[in-house]
N, C-alpha and C positions, 0 to 999 in steps of 0.2 A: 802139763806137758807144753813145751814151746817149740816152735820151729823158727829158725832165722834163715832168711834167704838173701842172696846178694845179686839181684838182677843187674845186668850190665847195661841195659838200655830200656827205653820205654816199652818196646815190644815185649820184652821178657816180663816187665812189671805188669802189663796188661794181661798177659797170659796167666800169670800167677793170680791176679785178682779174679779173672774169669773162672779159673779152676776153683778157687776158694768159694766164690759165689755159687757155682754149680753144685757144690756139695754142702752149701749152706753152713760153711765154717766161718765163725767169727774171726776177724783179724784186724790188726791195727797197722798203720804205716807210720814209721818213724819220720820225724822231721828231717829235712835235708842235712842239717849240720850235725845230726846225731847218728852218724854211720861209722861202723867198724867193718873191716874186711874179715875174710874167713880166718885170719890169724888171730882175730880178737883185738888187733891194733887199729887205731884210726888211720885214715889215709896219710896223714902227715907223719905217722910213725913207721910206715912201711919202708923197708930198705929198698933202694933202687936195684933194678935188675942189672946183672953184668951183661956185657955185650954178647957173651955166649948164651946166657939164659934168654936174652931178647931174641937172638937169631933162632934158637930152638922154638920159642913161642911162635914166631913168624912161620917157621916150617910146619909146625903142627896146625896152625890156623889155615894155612894154604891147603892142607890135606883134608880139612873138615868139609864134609858134603854141604852143599847149600842148595837153596831153591828160591823161586820167586816168592814175593809176598802173597800173590794170589794163590799159588799152590799151597803155601803154608796155611793161609786162611781157610781154604777148602778142607785140608787135612784136619785143622783144628775144629772146624764145624762138625765134621764127621765124628771126631773123637768126643766132642762135647755132647753130641746127641747120644752116643753110646753111654757116656757117664751119667747123663740125665736119666736114661732108662733104668740104670742100676741104683739110682738114689731113691731111698724110701720116701 
């Protein structure tokens, strides 16, 4: 069984690594040049967004709730402790 994730930044990558480590799940990280997107195509093979698609993406991003890094770290620490308690 395999899982493929597509983190968009270092914070997401660190969260994934912390989760995997918390559950003692073995994982590998692909080299930088060996990436494909969710479509299965490499970055150089993805079709560009239309102006309408881009504007919709911006609109959705602006509606996405956000929080400070400190608040995120506090929530992650709480969740991590809950996960560790349930790990055999």
